[in-house]
Backbone bond lengths (Angstrom), bond angles and torsions (degrees), N, CA, C in turn:
res aa  C-N    CA-C-N  psi(-1)  N-CA   C-N-CA  omega(-1)  CA-C   N-CA-C  phi
1 M - - - 1.454 - - 1.526 106.37 -
2 I 1.349 115.38 142.36 1.465 122.86 179.18 1.501 109.07 -122.66
3 A 1.357 114.53 127.41 1.458 120.50 173.57 1.517 106.64 -88.77
4 V 1.314 116.32 135.79 1.470 119.84 -177.21 1.537 110.03 -112.35
5 D 1.308 113.73 155.54 1.468 122.77 176.39 1.520 108.40 -85.96
6 T 1.317 114.06 160.56 1.468 120.88 178.43 1.542 112.63 -53.26
7 N 1.311 117.74 -41.24 1.472 119.22 -175.40 1.517 111.41 -63.46
8 V 1.320 118.42 -31.34 1.482 120.39 175.71 1.532 110.38 -66.76
9 V 1.306 116.07 -42.54 1.452 121.06 179.71 1.538 111.50 -66.43
10 V 1.306 115.03 -41.16 1.482 118.48 178.70 1.527 111.45 -63.94
11 R 1.346 116.28 -42.62 1.475 118.09 176.32 1.520 110.32 -57.37
12 L 1.328 116.10 -44.67 1.480 119.77 -178.12 1.522 110.67 -62.07
13 L 1.330 118.01 -41.89 1.443 120.95 -174.67 1.528 115.08 -82.33
14 T 1.321 116.50 -24.81 1.497 118.61 -177.14 1.519 113.05 -103.50
15 G 1.322 117.10 -27.77 1.437 119.67 -178.19 1.532 112.61 63.88
16 D 1.341 117.69 28.01 1.436 121.04 -173.16 1.535 115.39 -82.22
17 D 1.282 117.30 -8.03 1.458 123.53 176.71 1.546 105.89 -138.10
18 A 1.326 114.99 107.41 1.461 119.63 -172.50 1.525 113.62 -54.97
19 H 1.300 117.20 -45.56 1.469 120.69 -178.02 1.533 111.91 -65.83
20 Q 1.345 116.45 -48.56 1.475 119.50 -179.69 1.546 111.31 -67.99
21 T 1.334 115.89 -34.65 1.463 119.28 178.15 1.510 110.70 -62.72
22 A 1.360 115.52 -42.91 1.463 119.25 179.09 1.511 111.03 -63.46
23 Q 1.340 118.07 -39.35 1.464 122.57 178.81 1.521 110.48 -65.22
24 A 1.320 116.75 -44.67 1.460 121.27 178.91 1.530 111.89 -63.15
25 A 1.317 116.03 -44.16 1.458 120.69 179.45 1.533 110.77 -63.48
26 A 1.296 117.86 -41.41 1.468 121.12 178.02 1.537 110.51 -64.03
27 L 1.304 117.28 -40.77 1.460 120.65 178.71 1.551 110.24 -64.42
28 F 1.306 118.04 -45.38 1.466 121.13 -179.03 1.527 111.33 -67.28
29 R 1.341 118.82 -27.01 1.454 120.89 175.46 1.504 112.09 -76.16
30 A 1.347 117.63 -36.67 1.436 121.89 -168.76 1.532 115.18 -93.37
31 E 1.331 116.81 -23.86 1.444 119.85 -171.52 1.513 112.78 -124.02
32 E 1.319 116.93 158.43 1.460 120.82 169.75 1.520 106.25 -80.13
33 I 1.335 116.35 127.39 1.451 122.24 -173.52 1.518 109.93 -110.15
34 W 1.342 116.16 134.52 1.450 123.52 175.55 1.558 108.56 -100.29
35 L 1.315 117.00 124.07 1.448 120.56 176.53 1.544 107.64 -114.11
36 S 1.301 115.41 115.80 1.456 119.73 175.60 1.559 109.13 -77.45
37 K 1.297 114.69 158.48 1.455 119.53 175.48 1.515 111.77 -60.97
38 S 1.324 117.54 -34.85 1.452 120.62 -179.70 1.515 111.24 -67.29
39 V 1.349 117.88 -37.07 1.456 120.13 176.57 1.547 110.19 -67.41
40 I 1.310 116.33 -41.40 1.479 119.23 178.02 1.532 110.06 -62.30
41 L 1.312 116.04 -44.07 1.475 120.14 179.44 1.507 111.30 -60.92
42 E 1.347 116.61 -46.08 1.450 119.13 -179.81 1.524 111.57 -67.95
43 T 1.315 116.80 -36.30 1.460 120.38 177.17 1.530 110.28 -60.22
44 E 1.313 117.64 -44.20 1.470 121.05 178.15 1.531 109.50 -61.16
45 W 1.288 115.79 -43.81 1.479 120.47 -179.00 1.560 110.60 -62.13
46 V 1.332 116.36 -44.48 1.471 120.62 -179.20 1.519 110.30 -67.10
47 L 1.342 118.03 -44.39 1.454 120.21 179.32 1.519 113.18 -62.93
48 R 1.309 115.32 -38.87 1.482 120.70 179.75 1.529 109.86 -74.20
49 G 1.337 116.28 -47.68 1.484 119.66 -173.53 1.486 115.77 -77.43
50 L 1.308 117.22 -43.84 1.468 120.32 -175.13 1.517 114.52 -98.10
51 Y 1.328 117.32 -31.16 1.453 120.48 -176.63 1.513 112.32 -105.47
52 R 1.310 117.47 -0.69 1.476 124.12 175.16 1.514 113.40 60.38
53 F 1.350 117.48 29.92 1.442 119.27 170.66 1.531 108.10 -65.24
54 R 1.320 117.36 144.14 1.447 122.17 -178.01 1.529 111.58 -137.78
55 G 1.290 114.28 154.71 1.491 122.68 170.74 1.504 114.78 43.70
56 T 1.316 113.91 -124.31 1.476 119.53 -174.58 1.523 112.02 -65.68
57 Q 1.330 117.69 -30.20 1.460 120.40 177.96 1.507 110.28 -61.36
58 L 1.306 116.46 -40.41 1.479 122.24 -179.77 1.529 109.56 -68.95
59 S 1.306 117.04 -51.05 1.483 119.66 -179.83 1.503 110.78 -62.70
60 A 1.315 119.15 -39.30 1.453 123.01 179.98 1.537 112.09 -63.55
61 A 1.331 115.85 -38.54 1.468 119.56 179.58 1.529 109.83 -65.27
62 I 1.319 117.94 -46.67 1.475 121.99 -178.70 1.519 109.19 -66.43
63 L 1.322 117.28 -42.19 1.462 121.18 -179.78 1.540 110.65 -62.70
64 A 1.339 116.32 -44.54 1.466 119.33 178.71 1.521 110.81 -61.42
65 L 1.313 116.34 -39.39 1.451 120.03 178.19 1.522 111.58 -63.08
66 T 1.314 117.13 -47.91 1.489 119.74 -177.57 1.508 112.00 -70.70
67 N 1.298 117.56 -18.47 1.479 121.20 179.71 1.533 114.20 -90.60
68 L 1.342 115.98 -3.16 1.477 117.24 179.89 1.531 108.57 -62.37
69 P 1.320 117.46 142.71 1.481 120.57 -173.52 1.539 114.60 -63.12
70 T 1.307 116.85 -24.66 1.460 119.35 -177.90 1.518 113.36 -93.82
71 V 1.328 116.79 -1.34 1.477 120.86 -174.15 1.528 112.27 -95.30
72 R 1.337 114.36 131.38 1.472 122.26 171.69 1.506 107.78 -113.95
73 V 1.307 116.91 128.80 1.449 122.98 -173.81 1.553 109.54 -106.91
74 E 1.297 115.27 135.54 1.477 120.90 171.39 1.531 107.32 -65.55
75 D 1.301 116.40 128.88 1.469 122.43 178.27 1.524 112.95 50.15
76 P 1.325 116.05 62.57 1.466 119.21 -174.74 1.544 114.66 -59.74
77 A 1.313 117.00 -30.65 1.469 118.04 179.20 1.523 111.00 -67.38
78 A 1.334 117.88 -41.70 1.468 119.43 177.33 1.517 112.90 -67.05
79 V 1.331 116.82 -40.66 1.482 119.31 179.20 1.518 109.37 -65.16
80 S 1.296 117.19 -41.25 1.484 120.20 178.57 1.510 111.56 -63.07
81 R 1.297 116.79 -45.27 1.468 120.21 177.79 1.514 112.10 -63.79
82 A 1.326 116.83 -40.92 1.470 120.75 177.26 1.536 111.15 -64.07
83 L 1.276 118.08 -39.77 1.466 120.00 175.32 1.506 112.60 -63.63
84 E 1.305 116.07 -40.29 1.454 121.18 177.39 1.537 111.28 -61.80
85 W 1.347 116.39 -46.82 1.437 120.85 178.80 1.539 111.45 -66.17
86 A 1.321 117.15 -37.64 1.452 119.73 178.24 1.508 111.28 -65.35
87 T 1.339 116.84 -37.92 1.452 120.41 175.03 1.512 112.56 -59.45
88 L 1.334 114.46 -32.87 1.475 122.03 -179.75 1.517 113.65 -87.13
89 G 1.350 117.63 5.05 1.453 120.01 171.88 1.515 117.44 113.34
90 M 1.311 117.77 -2.34 1.485 118.53 177.84 1.528 108.31 -85.39
91 N 1.307 115.76 146.59 1.471 121.87 174.76 1.527 106.79 -59.94
92 F 1.331 116.83 134.51 1.480 121.78 -174.22 1.518 111.08 -60.79
93 A 1.339 118.89 -43.38 1.473 120.16 -179.39 1.529 110.29 -60.92
94 D 1.332 116.72 -46.85 1.452 120.69 177.33 1.541 111.11 -59.39
95 A 1.316 115.32 -43.22 1.449 120.22 179.65 1.525 111.95 -62.34
96 L 1.332 115.91 -41.93 1.463 119.36 -178.73 1.545 110.99 -69.17
97 H 1.332 116.31 -40.45 1.474 119.71 175.75 1.528 108.85 -57.52
98 L 1.323 116.89 -51.22 1.437 122.87 -177.46 1.553 111.36 -61.66
99 A 1.292 116.29 -47.79 1.485 120.82 -179.91 1.528 113.40 -65.47
100 S 1.304 117.00 -24.41 1.465 121.03 -176.96 1.509 114.14 -87.72
101 R 1.285 117.84 -5.07 1.478 122.39 -173.89 1.519 114.11 -73.06
102 G 1.314 117.36 -15.73 1.455 120.46 -175.20 1.535 110.10 92.55
103 E 1.271 115.92 161.58 1.468 120.13 -173.97 1.543 112.82 -73.78
104 S 1.309 117.76 -30.00 1.465 119.35 -172.33 1.537 112.30 -97.28
105 A 1.313 119.41 -11.92 1.463 121.75 -177.05 1.500 111.08 -82.29
106 K 1.311 115.85 137.63 1.440 121.75 171.85 1.516 107.65 -79.68
107 F 1.334 116.64 147.71 1.442 122.70 -179.05 1.516 107.87 -117.03
108 V 1.326 117.83 121.72 1.460 120.94 179.04 1.514 110.85 -119.42
109 T 1.319 114.40 149.75 1.465 120.99 -178.96 1.509 109.82 -153.62
110 F 1.305 116.75 161.50 1.464 121.72 171.81 1.513 111.64 -89.12
111 D 1.332 116.57 -6.93 1.486 122.99 -174.24 1.547 109.67 -91.53
112 D 1.339 115.16 103.42 1.463 119.38 -179.60 1.532 112.34 -65.09
113 K 1.322 118.68 -27.16 1.463 121.60 177.67 1.533 110.50 -65.25
114 V 1.309 117.08 -38.61 1.476 121.33 178.86 1.526 108.01 -64.98
115 V 1.314 117.29 -43.65 1.464 121.42 -176.85 1.526 108.25 -65.58
116 K 1.318 118.79 -46.20 1.466 121.60 178.76 1.524 111.93 -60.93
117 R 1.325 117.76 -45.38 1.461 121.44 -178.67 1.528 109.48 -65.91
118 A 1.335 117.28 -44.92 1.461 120.26 179.83 1.529 112.02 -60.56
119 K 1.329 115.52 -44.17 1.477 117.84 179.10 1.518 111.11 -64.73
120 A 1.346 117.42 -39.20 1.473 120.90 177.57 1.490 112.40 -62.02
121 L 1.330 116.48 -30.13 1.468 121.15 179.06 1.516 112.56 -89.54
122 G 1.315 117.15 0.17 1.458 120.63 175.60 1.530 114.66 84.69
123 A 1.333 117.25 16.47 1.470 120.80 177.98 1.523 109.65 -77.00
124 P 1.296 118.68 117.77 1.485 120.36 -178.61 1.518 111.81 -79.93
125 G 1.332 113.89 161.14 1.480 120.03 171.54 1.535 115.17 69.98
126 V 1.307 117.77 31.59 1.459 121.71 179.00 1.506 107.56 -113.27
127 A 1.364 116.44 130.77 1.454 118.89 -177.95 1.520 111.57 -150.31
128 L 1.313 113.51 158.19 1.488 119.32 172.64 1.497 108.21 -73.49
129 L 1.306 116.53 143.09 1.456 121.66 174.63 1.514 108.91 -85.77
130 H 1.294 115.54 118.44 1.469 122.56 176.35 1.499 108.48 -111.67
131 V 1.304 116.28 126.53 1.482 119.07 178.43 1.511 110.56 -114.84
């Protein structure tokens, strides 16, 4: 199994450098690939920030990546849930943090928008931190 860096994933998804894209595609075809949650998170950030991917285009790219037959994802249930929530309008980073907390952990934040969005999506145990 080979763990890949974000730049390898971005080349695969954007095709912005023909030589590196071909190398990334060959690697993903030939090897079992490990994708950490941090690489998925950074990939989303790069695609959104630098390549201007938006909405369903962004979620579709990450989903297609995680569904490749050679790809193994760290904490696939959390990544899947975060992608679902992102498709429904939650910021992907917030969604991944929330989905990664575990079922029994309460999630607190100072961001009332995160709390409102999470509650609207039916995520339990999310609250504003009041001190």
